C-alpha positions, -999 to +999 in steps of 0.1 A: +414-195+503+381-210+515+352-185+520+323-189+544+290-195+527+304-196+492+308-228+471+340-215+455+372-205+472+383-168+470+412-162+447+439-140+462+471-131+444+504-120+460+532-104+440+566-092+452+584-068+429+620-057+435+636-033+411+673-025+417+693+002+401+662+016+383+671+046+361+650+072+343+666+091+314+655+116+288+669+120+253+662+143+224+654+125+191+665+155+170+671+146+133+700+171+133+718+151+161+742+123+155+721+096+138+745+068+147+738+074+183+700+074+178+696+111+185+712+134+211+729+123+243+706+113+272+701+131+304+697+110+335+666+123+353+667+099+381+697+085+400+696+047+403+671+037+430+659+005+446+622-001+449+604-030+467+567-035+462+544-061+477+511-062+458+481-083+471+450-086+448+416-100+456+405-115+423+372-124+439+365-088+450+330-088+437+318-112+463+347-118+488+347-086+509+371-096+538+400-081+518+403-050+496+406-054+459+442-043+458+467-037+486+502-022+479+531-018+503+563-003+491+598+008+502+618+033+481+654+039+490+670+073+486+664+090+452+667+124+435+635+130+414+597+128+417+591+108+386+589+074+403+561+086+426+541+098+396+545+064+379+534+046+411+503+067+415+496+062+378+496+024+385+472+028+414+447+048+393+449+023+364+439-007+386+404-020+378+381-016+408+352-039+419+317-031+407+293-021+434+260-032+418+238-004+430+234+027+452+223+007+483+256-012+484+281-004+512+311+018+504+340-007+501+378-002+499+391-010+464+427+000+470+449+004+500+485+016+498+514+023+520+547+037+507+578+044+528+603+067+512+637+070+529+646+103+512+634+121+481+656+149+466+650+173+437+680+192+423+671+225+406+691+238+377+692+273+361+674+273+328+694+282+297+674+271+266+703+281+243+725+253+257+723+219+242+704+193+262+735+174+272+749+205+289+718+216+309+726+195+340+761+206+347+774+211+383+779+249+379+742+253+368+728+239+400+707+263+420+697+242+450+684+209+462+651+202+480+652+170+501+623+153+519+634+128+546+615+098+560+583+103+540+554+079+547+524+080+524+494+058+530+458+058+518+429+041+503+405+045+474+369+035+480+343+021+456+325+055+457+357+070+442+365+086+476+402+090+483+419+092+518+456+100+519+478+104+549+514+118+545+539+121+573+572+139+567+599+137+593+623+163+578+629+187+549+661+205+538+668+231+512+704+235+502+718+264+482+741+249+456+750+281+436+787+285+429+806+317+434+782+330+461+795+341+495+770+332+522+769+325+559+751+291+555+742+270+525+712+253+542 
């Protein structure tokens, strides 16, 4: 992209990432488990999700200031875990930022992000450490489910390490999933 007053063009990178049926599982690598299977059975921590990310990077951020160093827009379809959010925010914090060159420099945006999350649910289970790992996520051990609906998170990180975040939540539900309980309402 040509830049005014500079002999070289600014280099901007645009990347589209689409992950479909993304899963996150946990397994126990216990030597007493079945060695043929590579350890104990896995527990699915995250139901399959679809994630779309658009990442735009300004590879000339040290001198081309008309665009932030990194801009991320994402859409996450319904899911049941918070692990993906932690991974995404870990990616944001690992991104290199532009050098400012001195105290008299202006405070610039290094990263701008916008994530739209259709729904985010977390199922809570009763804890019984005596049970094997494979049996800890059974239907009868469920206590409840917390669900956030239409969550929008946006923000920016500045060169001064300042962070601005805005979160808008349209709805929240808490469902009682305990079995064998008599109650007037489960929500």
